[in-house]
Structure formats: C-alpha cells, structure tokens
N, C-alpha and C positions, 0 to 999 in steps of 0.2 A: 471803210472803203472808198474809194474817188469816185465821183462822179463820171460816167463816161462820157466820152465828148465824140463830135461826128464829125465827118468834113468831106472835102470832095475836092475835084477840080473847076476848071472853069464853065465848062460845057455841062457838068452833070451825070456824066457816062458813068464815072467813077466815083464811089460812096463807100467810107469807111466808118468804124469807131473804133475808139481806145478806150479800154479800160484799165484800169489802176493807175498811180502815180506814174509820174514821168522818173526815169533815171533819171535825166540831168537836162536842163532847156539852156542851151548855150547859142552864140554869136559867134559864127567865124566870119572871118575875113581875108580866109587866103582867095589868091586869084581864081581858083575855080570854080566855090561858092557865088564869087563876084561874077562870072560868068553865065553860071548855072540860074542864076536870079534874075541876072541883067540890071542887080544894083549893085550898091556899096556893100552888103554882105549880106549872110542868108543866116534863117534863124530857125534853129532845128529843135524839137521838143521828141528827145529822147526816149524809146517806152521799151519794155522786154517784149522781144519777141510774139511772145502768146496772148501779151494784152493788143494785138493788132489786127482786126480783124476787116477784111473785105467786105461790102454790102454788098456791093453791086459794080461791073464792068469787070474790066479784066488791067491789067499794068503789063509795060512793056519795058524792059530795062535797057540800060547803056553803063557798061565798064570802063571807068577810068582809072587808072594805073599814075600814079603820082611822081612827077618826075624829080622829086626831094627824097622822098621815103620810098620810092617803090612799091608800097601797098596800094592795093585796090579800093575802087567805093562802087558801088553799084547803084544806081540811081536808075528808080521805077517811076515811069511816068504814063497819064493818059494817052493810048494809042490815037486818040481823035482828035484832040487838042493840043497835045503836047506836054501840057502841063507836068511839071514833075512834083511830086506828091511824097514820097519815101527815098530812104538810101540805106545801104549795110553798109559799113564800114568792117573792112577786113581785120583792122585794130581790136574792134566790138561786135563779136558774132551774135552775142548775146543780145545786141538789141538795134531795134530800129529807128533812123530816126525820120519825123512824119516833118514837113514845111507847115512850119507855123500859121504860115498866111494860107494856107489849106483848112482849116480849122473855120467852122460854123460859125463859134462864139471865141474870139481872141483875146477877152480879157483878163482872163485866170494867168494867162502865158507871163511870166516872169522870167529872163533869164538870169542865171547865175554867174555867170562865167564867159569872157570875149577869149577869143583863141585864134590865131594867127593875126597878133597884132601888128607885128611889121611890114604887112601886107595893107594895113588899113587906112584910109582915106586921110590926109592930114585934117579936113575938117570934120571930121568923126569925131564926138567926144564920149567917152567910155565911162559911166557913172561912177560915183567912189561909192565904195563897198563891193564890188563884183572881184572873180577871181581874173587876172589874166594871163595872158601868155603869148610871149612871143612868136612863138609857134606851136604845135598842136596840145591841147592840154591831155591829151591819150599818150598809154605808155605802147 
C-alpha cells in the first residue's frame, strides 16, 4: 500500500488526500498547461478517481476544449484563491490529474514522461531516460 499523500490550495480553503500509487507522473509542455500554471510546463500526478478524496472545502471547475484534438479537459480550482488543483481528461476518464506543486510533500514525485515537447521552451532540458512525446502521450 502506498502512503497517503495530502495537499491543498494556496489559501488553505481546500484540502485533499490521495491514496494508492499514481497511474503516472508526467510533465506537460502544451501551451494550455503553460498558461494554466503560469510557468514553462505543468507537472501532473495522475491517480485513479477513487484514490482522490476532498477533505475540506469545495472545487469549482472550468472546461477547456483543445483546438487541436477537440477533446475536453476539466480543471478544478479553489474558488477563494483560484489555485488550480486537479483536472480530468476526456481521454483518461478513469483518472484524475493532481497538480504536483499542490502536495504538502513533493519530494516523492518523479516524472517519468514529458508530453507535448514540440511546445517546450528551448531552454528546458529533458532528463535522459524518460519517455518523450512530441504531442500527447495519451491515445
């Protein structure tokens, strides 16, 4: 059994717990994740839906539809501070992405893949030994 991991938003209004091992941990370089995070990429820890539990607060959602694939992505965020915490992908309905930076302890997170590398910034170097995908790593 994997140790339960907890996290939350910037203001503390939302808290969650994740149990079970991640399905995958991935770095996404798509322009949506760049805008969503305000950074060069997003890091997502994907877990089974049933392994995510909201402990405190509520989440609001925003649905984005990709202009390239036409698929939706539903981002959930704290309604008080706006911190995006989780998301669900149309292409991966059994999973839930959790923003890696929202975990209280992030030392255990080790991304094993990088997707949408065609959109990565030229100064970002991808470590050797991880899977890379020019576009999505999901089918």
